C-alpha positions as CSV (number, residue, x, y, z in Angstrom):
1,M,208.4,137.6,104.2
2,M,211.9,138.3,102.4
3,E,212.3,141.8,101.4
4,K,212.3,142.0,97.3
5,I,215.5,142.7,97.4
6,T,217.7,142.3,93.7
7,F,221.9,141.9,93.8
8,R,221.6,145.7,92.0
9,Q,220.2,146.8,94.4
10,I,222.3,145.7,97.2
11,E,225.5,146.6,94.6
12,R,223.8,150.5,94.5
13,Q,223.7,150.4,98.6
14,L,227.2,148.9,99.4
15,S,228.7,151.4,96.8
16,V,229.7,148.1,94.5
17,T,230.5,148.4,91.6
18,V,230.5,145.4,89.1
19,S,230.8,145.7,85.1
20,D,227.4,145.3,83.0
21,E,229.5,143.9,80.0
22,Q,229.4,139.9,78.4
23,P,230.8,138.1,81.4
24,D,233.6,135.7,80.5
25,S,232.8,132.6,82.7
26,A,229.8,130.5,83.5
27,L,229.9,132.3,87.2
28,G,230.2,135.6,85.7
29,T,226.9,134.0,83.0
30,W,225.3,133.9,85.9
31,Y,225.8,136.5,88.2
32,Q,224.6,138.6,85.7
33,A,221.8,136.2,85.0
34,V,220.3,136.9,88.5
35,R,221.5,140.1,89.6
36,D,217.7,142.0,88.6
37,K,217.0,138.9,90.4
38,A,214.8,139.6,93.8
39,V,216.8,137.4,96.0
40,S,213.5,136.1,97.2
41,D,213.0,134.0,93.7
42,F,216.6,132.2,94.2
43,E,216.9,128.5,93.3
44,I,218.3,126.3,95.6
45,G,221.3,126.4,92.5
46,D,221.2,130.3,92.9
47,L,221.6,130.3,96.8
48,C,224.0,127.9,96.1
49,K,226.7,129.8,93.9
50,A,226.1,133.0,95.9
51,C,226.7,131.6,100.0
52,R,230.2,129.6,98.3
53,Q,231.3,132.9,96.5
54,E,230.3,134.5,99.5
55,L,227.5,136.7,98.0
56,Y,225.8,139.4,100.1
57,L,225.6,137.0,102.7
58,D,223.7,139.1,105.3
59,H,220.2,138.6,102.2
60,V,221.5,135.2,101.1
61,V,222.1,132.9,104.5
62,P,218.3,133.6,106.6
63,L,216.9,132.4,102.5
64,A,218.5,129.6,102.4
65,I,218.1,128.1,105.4
66,Q,214.6,129.4,105.2
67,W,215.0,127.1,102.1
68,L,216.6,124.0,105.4
69,Q,213.8,124.2,107.6
70,E,211.0,122.9,104.4
71,E,213.5,120.8,103.3
72,P,217.5,120.0,105.3
73,S,218.5,117.5,102.7
74,A,217.9,120.5,99.6
75,G,220.5,121.0,96.7
76,E,220.5,121.0,92.2
77,I,222.6,118.8,91.9
78,Y,223.5,116.3,94.2
79,D,221.3,115.9,98.4
80,G,222.5,118.7,100.6
81,E,223.9,120.8,98.2
82,L,222.6,123.8,100.6
83,L,223.9,122.3,103.6
84,V,227.9,122.0,102.3
85,A,227.8,125.6,100.6
86,L,226.6,127.3,104.0
87,K,229.7,125.2,105.0
88,G,231.9,127.6,103.3
89,V,230.6,130.9,105.5
90,P,233.1,132.1,106.7
91,T,233.1,131.8,110.9
92,E,233.6,135.7,110.8
93,F,229.7,135.5,108.7
94,W,228.1,132.7,112.0
95,T,229.3,135.1,115.3
96,R,227.6,138.2,113.8
97,A,224.7,135.8,113.0
98,K,223.9,133.9,115.9
99,R,220.8,133.1,115.2
100,E,221.3,131.8,112.6
101,A,224.3,130.1,112.9
102,H,221.2,127.7,115.8
103,E,219.1,127.7,113.7
104,L,221.1,126.1,110.5
105,S,222.9,124.2,114.0
106,V,219.5,122.7,114.5
107,I,219.2,121.0,111.1
108,A,222.4,120.4,109.7
109,Q,222.0,117.7,113.1
110,R,218.6,116.7,111.7
111,A,220.4,116.2,108.1
112,S,223.0,114.0,108.8
113,E,220.7,111.5,110.3
114,S,220.2,110.4,106.3
115,A,223.2,111.6,104.6
116,D,225.5,110.0,102.6
117,E,228.9,109.0,103.9
118,D,230.4,112.2,101.7
119,V,227.3,115.2,102.4
120,K,228.2,113.8,107.0
121,S,231.9,114.9,106.4
122,D,230.1,118.6,105.3
123,I,228.5,119.1,108.3
124,R,230.6,117.2,110.3
125,Q,232.5,120.3,109.1
126,L,230.2,122.9,109.0
127,L,228.3,122.1,113.0
128,A,232.1,122.6,114.0
129,R,232.3,126.0,112.0
130,L,228.7,126.9,113.4
131,S,230.4,126.2,117.4
132,R,233.0,128.1,117.2
133,A,230.8,131.4,115.9
134,E,228.7,130.4,119.1
């Protein structure tokens, strides 16, 4: 079971200072909205945003992979969005998270079989990034 940690708790652990002032962007508004929500309770859209922004990947990526194991084409805006969001996770992360990289590689290969052409292209890029991390 995933631990019930929030972004605010992670910020404290890492000594990260985040303002509680009203944000002036949609991304800032989203961050404030999920800051006290357990990462394990994130919806697909939250996971996609967190991955795209490279936020606390050690906590977010395992949950994203767990979602993808159940639904390889998971997405809020379009099918495959979560896989595409993981494409931007830096190679350095995958280099130290070999088990997750392998699990995601298996999922991505399976998802590629039924994905549309745009998502297939993104999956190929993700698989290339994962293979560089091995």
